[in-house]
N, C-alpha and C positions, 0 to 999 in steps of 0.2 A: 438698099440693104437691109434689112428690118433690126433694130436692137432690141436687145437683150430686156434694156426698160421696157421699151415697146408694149413687146411679148406679157411683159410680166403685167402691163396695168390692163391690156388684152385678155387675160388667161383668163381670170371670172365669168367674163361676159360672154365665151364664147361657148356654143354646145357642141361643135363638128368637130374641128382639128382637134383640138384640147378636153376631148371626152376620152375615156379611152372605155376600149370594149370590154365586157365579163370577163370573156378569154383571155386578153393581158391583164385586166384587174386578178386571174383568178389563180395565171404563170406566177405574176409579180408577188401575190401573195403567199405561192408554195413556196418560189423560191428564198423569200425573207424572210417566212416561219421557220427555215433548216434550224435559223441559229441557237430559236430556244427552244425548239426539238434536242436538240446536238447537246446543248448546258445541261438539260435537265437531266440527261443519257449520263453527263459527265458528274452531273452532282448521284446522281442514284451509286455510280460504280466508285465515284470518293466518299459515299458515306457507308458501303460495301467491305470496300477496303482499311475507311481505320475501327470500324467496327471490328472484323476482323484481327487487325494488330493489336488494339489498345485495347479487348478484353482477353486478348489470347494472350499478351504482357502479365497482366493483371494475373489473367490463370495459373502464369506459368511461373510468377515471382511469386507473387502474395496469396496466391488463393481467391477465397470470397470474403474473408476476416475483415471486419475493418484494424481499426489501428489504435482501438481502447486498448486494447490486451497490453500493446504495447507502452501504453500512457502512463505514467508515475502519478496516483492519486494527488499529491502535493503539486505539480509538474502546472504551470500557465498554460500548454500546449496545448491547442483545440483538438479530442479524438475528432476521426471522419471513418468514413463507410467509403472501401477502393471503389466501390460497382457503384457511387455517387462521380467520385472523381473522375471516372475513364468515361460516364455519359455524358461531365460536364468537360472533358476533354476533345471529346467526340465532337458535340455539340457547337463547342470554340473556334476548333481547327475546321467546320464545315462553314461557321459563319466566316471566317477570318481567309477563307479561302478563294470565299464568292467577295469581299470585301476587298480584298488586293487585284479582283478583275482575274484572276485565273481561267477565270470562262471566259471571256472577254472573244468574241466573233474577231476582234482585231487581232489577237496571237495565238487560236486556233490554225494548227498542221501547217508552219515552217515556221524556218527561225526559234532558238532561244529563249525567247521574252516567254515563253508560258512555262517552260520550265523552272525559269527566274524567279518568276512571278511566287508560284511554288514553295519555292525553296526560302524564297525572302519570307511569303505567312508563315510560313512552320515554324522558322526560328525567332520568327519575331512575338508566335502564343506561343513557345517554351519559355521565354525570354519572360512577359508577361507572366508564365505560374510561377518558375522563379521569385520575383518579385511578390505576388501574393504570399505565396508561400514563404517570405522573408515575414514581411508587414502584417500576418493573421495568423504568423508563430504555427501553421499548420506541420505536423508532422508527416512529409513524402519521401517516403522509401526511394533513395537516389538512384538505385537501379530501376526501380521501374517508370520512371521519367528519364533517365536514359538510354533507358534500352527502343521505350517506346517509340523517342523521337528520329534517330535514324533509319528505325523500319520503318515505319509509318511512311516518312518520308523515300525511303528506295522505291516502296512498293506504290506510293502514289505516282512519283517517275515513272516505274513500269508502267501504269495503268494508261496512262497519258502516252505513253508511244504504243502500246499497240491502239487504242483506239486514230490516233495517230498515222499509223501504216493503215489503217480501214478509212481515218480521213479521205487519204489520200487513193487509195483505188476507188474511192469514190468519184472524186473528183476527176479521177482518168477516166471519169465515164461520164461529166460532166453535169453531175448531182452535188449538190451541198455546195455552190458556188456564186460568185454575187456576176451578174450581166454588168458590163462594161461599156459602154460609151465613149470614144476617144474624142478629144478636142485639144485639136493646136494643126502647128502647120505639117504636112506632108509626113517631111523629114523625122521630126521629132514623135510623132505620131506611131511613123513604122517603125520605127526604136523600141520603145514602149511595148509594140506590142509582138514587136521579136522576143524581148525578157518576157513578157508575161505569156508568152506563150511555151521560152523552158520550162518553167518556175509551174508547173501545172498543178500541185500542191498547196500552190500559194492563194486557190482559189477566185481566180478572177479571168471571167468569160467572155474573152473579148464580142460585140455581138452589132458593131460598126461605128464608122469615125463620122466626124464631120468637121471640116477645111475649110480654110478662108477662103479660097475658088474652087466647093463641092461641084457645081455644077457641070451636069456633062460625063461624070467622073462614075464609073461604075463602084469601081475595086480599087482600091487602093493599093499601087503600082510593087507587084510584087507579093504582091500577099491576094488571100481571099480573103477579105477584108470589107463590107461593102460601106461605098462612101454613102450616106443618107442624107445628106447636104451640106448647108456653109451654116456657120453662126450664129447666119440669126433662123434657124430652121429651130434650135438648137431644141428651143422647149415642145416643139413638135415632136423634134426626132424622138427624144426621150422617153413621151408617151406613148406612139405607136411604137418602136420596138420593144417595150416591157424594159429595159435599162434599168437596174436600181441604182446602179454608182457609176456617177461622173466623173473621170481623170483627166483632170484638164493637163496636158503635158507642155509646149510650148507655143508660146508665138508673140509677132508683133502687133498684133490685130488684137489680140484679146486683150488688151488691162486689165488694169488692177481695178478699176472701176465698175469694167463689164465681169468679173470673175465675183465683184462682191455683190455686185445685183443675180447676179446666177443665181449664187447662193440663195439669195430672197425668195428666188424664185421656190425652190427645189424643197419639196412637203420631208420636216422632220418624222422620223422612227420612219419612213419611206425610201427615200432616196437617200442616197452620201455624196461628198463634194472632197476627193481624192485629185492634190496638186502636187505633181511629181517635179522634182527639180531637174534642172541637168547635172545632177552629179548619177556617176554608174559605179558598181563595182567598187561603194564603199560599204563599209563591215559597219552595224547599227552603233556599238559601242564608239566607234569615231564621229556619229554623227548627234550634238546638239544641237537643243534648239533657245532658242533667246526671246520672248517677246519682248520689244522697243518699242511705248509708244505706237502700239497695234500691228506692227511691223515681223512680222516672226521672223527670227533673221538666224538663219543653218550655220551653226559651226564644225566644222571638219579639223579634226586632230590629224595632223599632218605624223606617216606613220616612224618609226622607231625603229632603228635596227641593234641598240646594244641597250646598257642597264640592268638594270635585274629582272628584266621577261628576257636577256638573251641568255642570262646564268641560270635561270631557271630551267630553261629549252635545251642547255648543256648538260646540266645535273639530272635532266631526266631519259637526253640521250643515254649517258652514262649506266646509270643502273638501269632500265628499259632495256640496252642493247647486253648489258653480261647478263642480266637474269633468261634472257630472251635466247642466248649463248649458249649456257649453261641448262638449259629444258630443251635444245633444240640438239645439240650433238648429238645422239642417237640418229635422228633422223638427217643431219648435213652428211655423218658418217655415209649412211646405208643409200642418203643417191650417188654421194662422193665416189661408189663403189661399184651404182647401177652405170652413170656417165663414163666410168672404164669399160665394164663389162660389156654396155651395146655401139660403142663407136670405138675408133683410134684418136689417141690423143691423152692429154692430161683433162683432169675432171674441172681440176678450178681454169678460170678465163680469167685471164687480164687485160685492161685496154684504158688508155689514156681518157679522162673524161674533164671538162673544166666547171670548178668547184666554185667557194665563196672568193669575190670580190676578182672570179677570172684567173684564180691561182689553179694548175693542173694538178690531178693526183692518179692513178690506180682505183681503178673498182675491181670489185670480185664480183662474178659470181661464178656460177656454175656451166659448163660448156653447154652448150644446145644446139650447135654451130658444128660442122665437118672444120677440119684445119682449117680451109683454104676459103673463108669464108667474107675475109676482110677482101681478099684480091677480088672475090666479086661485086662486091658491095657496086663501087662505082659505074657497071655494066647493071646492072640490075635497076637502078633508080634512074637513070638512062632510058632505058627501056618502059620503065611505066611514069617515065616522066614528069617525074619531082625530083633531080637533081637539083632543082634552085628552089628546094622549100626547105629550110628547118627544120624537117623532122623527117631523118629517115628511117622509114617505115617502106616495106617489102611485102607487099601483098603476097600471099598465095606462094612464102618466101622457101626458094626451093634449098636451101642451105642447112634449110632444121631440120635436126636427126628427129629418128620414130620419141626416142626416150623422151626429147628435145622440146619435142613438142607438146606433152605434158606437163613438164616444168613450166613451159613458156604458159599454159590456160592456167596453171595454179597461180605464176611465181614463185614459185617454188625454187629457178635459178636466181631470185636476186637473193636468196637468205645469207649468202656469203657476205652481202655488201652488214652483215648484221655487225663485222670488224672494222669497217671504213668507220660507221654511225662511231664505236669505241674509241677507234684512233683520232679521230675529230673530224676526218675527211666528208661526211656528210651527217644527217639529221635523218632523225624516223620519220618525218612527215619536212617534206620544201618541194620545191618544185623539181622535176625530171634532169634529173642530172644526164648533159649533149656533149657531144661531138666537138674537137677543133671546127669543123668544118661546118658543124651546124651552126656554132657560134658566129662562124663568121658573115653567114647570112642574117645577124639579127640587124632591125633595127633600133635607133632610138631607144623604144619602150621595151622589147625587145631585153635589151640589157639591164634590166631592172630586176628581172629574173637571177642576177647573181650578187646581190644585196645581202641574200640568204641563204642558208649550204644546201644542196639541192641533197635530196628526198631520198626512203625506200619505197615510198608511199607518198599519195599526195592526193590534192583535185581531182589531178590529170586522171590517175590510176582509178578511185569511186566515181568520176560520171565519166564514163566514155573508151575509156582506156585505147586499143589500138584502132575505133572506128570513129574519133575526135580527128580534125583539121585541123590545119595547123593554126590555123584562126582562133578556134573553141581551145584549142591547148594552151595559147599565152595569156587567153584571157583568165584562165583557169589559173594557174602559174601565177597570172600577175595580180588577180584576187588575195590568192594566198599572202603575195607576197606585203601586198599595204595594209593584211586585215589579220594575221596571222597572230591567235590568241592559244594559249594550253587547252583551252576550253574546245578550240575549234581541233586541234592537235591529237586530243583524245578521241576527238566525233569523226574525224578520218580513220583513224587505227581503226577503230572500231566497224566502219564501215570496209575496212582493207580483211578483215579479217571474215565479213562475210563474203566477201569478193574474194578468196582464196578458196575456202569450201565449199563457195557456192558463182562459180563465175559463171557471166553471162555470153550473150553470140559476141557481146565484142570482144572476149579475152583470149586473142591467139597469138 
């Protein structure tokens, strides 16, 4: 097998195998140029937002006048023109957004890092303005400065969110993506490929793989990903496939020295090298990289289920559920009347579910099924062959009433769970609450779902709902348990609102 070191030495002297055709060069150039084009679009939109906000706040707060009229002649304070101040704030804001890498291609498209950088940059800019005004004794209208910051930040985040929706739609069509060549063992390559396939918005499109023993294989087992060669063919495959990113998964044959040699052979500005550690379903805030003597050590914080975060989550649940109960009480009353009028039986349905640390509680829901629904469940699960799966969902369920189908599609039947949240049995966001029979089928990993309170909504509800398999449901719930945060809860609740008003085909 030809080593990467030998290939690196040969590369400059070979015009055949290692040359790039003009078609591949054009494809790669078009693929990598999107970073610059997209960043320019973001910069232009950021500039429009800031001009509109800062100048608008100036005109609304103080008009076009200077502060000279407000400065006493004997005062040592410097008179300034707010038009110049607004221009300086806009230019400074644009510069600091660029300086903090808010338009870096590595943070665009998915994850909270883009929004965090925008927030950090904005807060630091206005901290610098406050310090400069104090040291230079500039008389700035406090209301003007204090209003421009939050309004500008909010509209910057909204603008970036809109751009992110557009980018996600483009990436679904295969545009604005990095073309990826996976390198590693068959198992690790398959796992990483599956993750990247599920997260299309991240912008990685797999075009092929190199395996330790890739000769004779056409595609990776269970996938349509072509196997383009072995580790020894890597540089040739990289050129001929048109890939611009090499993702090293894991393999005993790919030593640290060989990865180092691979990094030397890649062209800066044209190729990217990504190393995917054997860590999955770990949120970004729990991961910290610490270089020690050239060795990048990855520190992973263990999840904690107590302390200040737990207190803030409970406080948020109490306030949020109380406000929602007060605001939605007319709707709750109207739904209760509809349920009673359209089918025999009570409006509310109570059922025992398993909550925090395995404690049982009664969950409240609007009744969406016939009164005999519980007695029919076992037979229906046996009929569809899912009695041994801890996700008791019946497809095309005949027990659902006419009004119940509407309530379930829009999740309106779950609104009474706000009282469970207020009483402390549940949380606004958390894993799906399940029955005793489902919990009895848990393995050791699934039992970790019980480390936090079950939720009215969760990743399972905004990521596929009824179409999710048990494996996908438990993966999402465990990810939430291990990585939950208040910011994450707010994002899930926002997506829940959209799912209620515009449910997809997965909702039933």
